[in-house]
C-alpha positions as CSV (number, residue, x, y, z in Angstrom):
1,D,-107.8,167.9,-8.8
2,E,-104.5,166.5,-7.6
3,F,-101.3,168.5,-7.5
4,S,-97.8,167.3,-7.1
5,K,-95.7,168.4,-4.2
6,E,-93.6,170.4,-6.7
7,E,-96.6,172.1,-8.1
8,I,-97.8,173.1,-4.7
9,L,-94.4,174.4,-3.6
10,A,-94.1,176.4,-6.9
11,Y,-97.5,177.9,-6.2
12,L,-96.5,178.9,-2.7
13,K,-93.2,180.4,-3.9
14,K,-95.2,182.7,-6.1
15,R,-97.4,183.8,-3.2
16,K,-94.7,184.6,-0.7
17,G,-95.6,187.9,0.9
18,V,-99.2,187.5,-0.2
19,L,-100.2,184.5,1.9
20,D,-99.3,184.1,5.6
21,G,-99.9,180.5,6.1
22,V,-100.9,177.0,4.8
23,C,-103.3,174.5,6.3
24,V,-102.1,170.9,6.0
25,T,-105.3,168.8,6.1
26,G,-106.7,165.6,4.6
27,G,-108.1,162.8,5.4
28,E,-105.4,162.4,8.0
29,P,-102.2,164.0,6.8
30,L,-100.1,162.4,9.6
31,L,-100.7,158.9,8.2
32,Y,-98.0,159.6,5.7
33,P,-94.4,159.9,6.8
34,E,-93.5,162.2,3.9
35,T,-96.0,164.8,5.3
36,L,-93.4,166.0,7.8
37,D,-90.8,166.6,5.0
38,F,-93.5,168.5,3.0
39,M,-94.3,170.6,6.0
40,R,-90.6,171.3,6.5
41,E,-90.4,172.5,2.9
42,I,-93.4,174.8,3.4
43,K,-91.8,176.2,6.6
44,N,-88.6,176.8,4.8
45,L,-90.5,179.1,2.4
46,G,-91.5,181.2,5.4
47,F,-95.1,180.2,5.8
48,K,-96.9,179.4,9.1
49,I,-98.6,176.0,9.2
50,K,-101.9,175.0,10.7
51,L,-102.2,171.2,11.0
52,D,-105.6,169.5,10.9
53,T,-105.5,166.1,12.5
54,N,-107.8,163.5,14.0
55,G,-105.2,162.6,16.6
56,S,-104.7,159.0,15.4
57,V,-100.9,159.3,14.9
58,P,-99.6,161.0,18.1
59,I,-96.0,160.1,17.4
60,R,-95.9,162.2,14.2
61,L,-97.9,165.0,15.9
62,K,-95.3,165.2,18.6
63,E,-92.5,165.0,16.0
64,A,-94.1,167.8,13.9
65,V,-94.5,170.1,17.0
66,A,-91.0,169.3,18.3
67,A,-89.5,170.1,14.9
68,G,-91.3,173.5,14.8
69,L,-93.3,172.4,11.7
70,C,-96.7,173.6,12.8
71,D,-97.8,176.8,14.5
72,Y,-101.3,175.7,15.3
73,V,-103.1,172.4,15.5
74,A,-106.8,171.8,15.1
75,M,-107.8,168.3,16.3
76,D,-111.1,166.7,15.6
77,I,-112.8,165.1,18.6
78,K,-115.3,162.7,17.0
79,N,-117.3,161.8,20.1
80,T,-116.8,160.3,23.6
81,L,-114.0,157.8,23.7
82,E,-116.7,155.1,24.1
83,K,-118.6,156.2,21.0
84,Y,-115.5,156.8,18.8
85,P,-115.9,153.6,16.7
86,L,-119.6,154.4,16.1
87,T,-118.9,157.9,14.9
88,A,-115.7,157.1,13.0
89,G,-117.5,154.2,11.2
90,G,-115.0,151.5,12.4
91,P,-112.4,150.5,14.9
92,V,-110.3,153.3,16.5
93,N,-107.3,153.0,18.8
94,T,-108.7,155.4,21.4
95,E,-105.4,155.2,23.4
96,K,-103.8,157.1,20.5
97,I,-106.6,159.7,20.6
98,K,-106.0,160.1,24.3
99,E,-102.3,160.5,23.8
100,S,-102.8,163.2,21.2
101,V,-105.3,165.0,23.5
102,A,-102.9,164.8,26.5
103,F,-100.1,166.2,24.3
104,L,-102.1,169.1,23.1
105,L,-103.4,169.8,26.6
106,S,-99.7,170.1,27.7
107,G,-99.5,173.4,25.8
108,A,-96.6,172.4,23.5
109,V,-98.3,174.3,20.6
110,P,-101.4,176.5,20.3
111,Y,-104.4,174.3,19.4
112,E,-108.1,173.9,19.3
113,F,-110.4,170.9,19.6
114,R,-113.4,170.7,17.4
115,T,-116.4,168.4,17.2
116,T,-118.9,168.3,14.4
117,V,-122.2,167.7,16.2
118,V,-124.6,165.3,14.5
119,K,-128.1,164.7,15.9
120,E,-127.9,160.9,15.3
121,L,-124.4,160.5,16.8
122,H,-124.3,163.0,19.7
123,T,-126.4,163.8,22.7
124,K,-126.1,166.6,25.2
125,D,-124.7,164.0,27.7
126,D,-122.1,163.1,25.1
127,I,-121.0,166.7,24.8
128,L,-120.7,166.9,28.6
129,K,-118.7,163.7,28.6
130,I,-116.3,164.9,25.9
131,S,-115.8,168.2,27.9
132,E,-114.6,166.0,30.8
133,E,-112.3,164.0,28.5
134,I,-110.7,167.2,27.2
135,F,-110.9,169.1,30.5
136,G,-108.6,172.1,30.6
137,A,-108.7,172.6,26.8
138,S,-107.9,176.1,25.7
139,K,-110.5,176.2,23.0
140,W,-113.2,173.8,21.8
141,Y,-115.6,174.4,18.9
142,L,-118.9,172.7,18.4
143,Q,-119.4,172.7,14.7
144,Q,-122.8,172.7,13.0
145,F,-123.3,169.5,10.9
146,V,-123.9,170.3,7.2
147,D,-124.8,167.6,4.8
148,S,-122.4,168.0,1.9
149,G,-124.1,165.3,-0.2
150,K,-120.8,163.4,-0.2
151,L,-121.4,161.3,3.0
152,I,-120.8,157.6,3.0
153,G,-124.0,157.1,5.0
154,S,-127.2,159.0,5.0
155,G,-129.9,160.0,7.4
156,F,-127.8,162.4,9.4
157,S,-129.1,165.7,10.6
158,A,-128.2,168.9,12.5
159,Y,-129.3,170.2,15.8
160,S,-130.8,173.7,15.7
161,P,-128.5,176.6,16.6
162,S,-130.3,177.1,19.9
163,E,-129.7,173.4,20.8
164,L,-126.0,173.7,20.0
165,E,-125.8,176.9,22.1
166,D,-127.4,175.0,24.9
167,F,-124.9,172.2,24.6
168,A,-122.0,174.7,24.7
169,A,-123.5,176.5,27.7
170,A,-123.7,173.1,29.6
171,A,-120.1,172.2,28.8
172,R,-118.7,175.6,29.7
173,K,-118.2,174.4,33.3
174,N,-115.4,172.2,32.0
175,I,-114.2,174.2,29.0
176,P,-114.8,177.9,29.4
177,E,-113.6,178.7,25.9
178,I,-116.3,176.7,24.0
179,Y,-117.8,178.2,20.9
180,V,-120.3,177.2,18.2
181,R,-119.4,177.4,14.5
182,G,-121.5,177.3,11.4
183,I,-124.8,178.6,12.8
């Protein structure tokens, strides 16, 4: 279902005092300039905002944080910078990803990084390399891959919970606050 901005804001107005916050997610919500205005309207209603991003639009990420439009950012780290295009399924400007990572590492806003780990796309060495690329991160979550049945491609599978825990343990030397989700 699709809802208009007005319908969403009306819904939120009715839930003031019941809900604490809103997650702005997508696709990539920062692709659209109007997202910042929408976030401003949500903040004006008194809600906290968590922003989910892939980091591809660092200029809007910085603008959202500078304007106080998000209280928390969750950024997907798809893979090592070298393997980003493979994992994303096409060309990626990894300089923009690096810029967003550096911005979040600066501590301008509370954040987490998260990586959905897929057996056919990630190795233990990749996880270690990513931990070097985001060295100093406050939190990083390795997320268990779950086939939703809505994937563009097929043939992807999950690591076992113990394998994911092993990956996390190995990367803890670079990111002490690394956790596994979804197992």
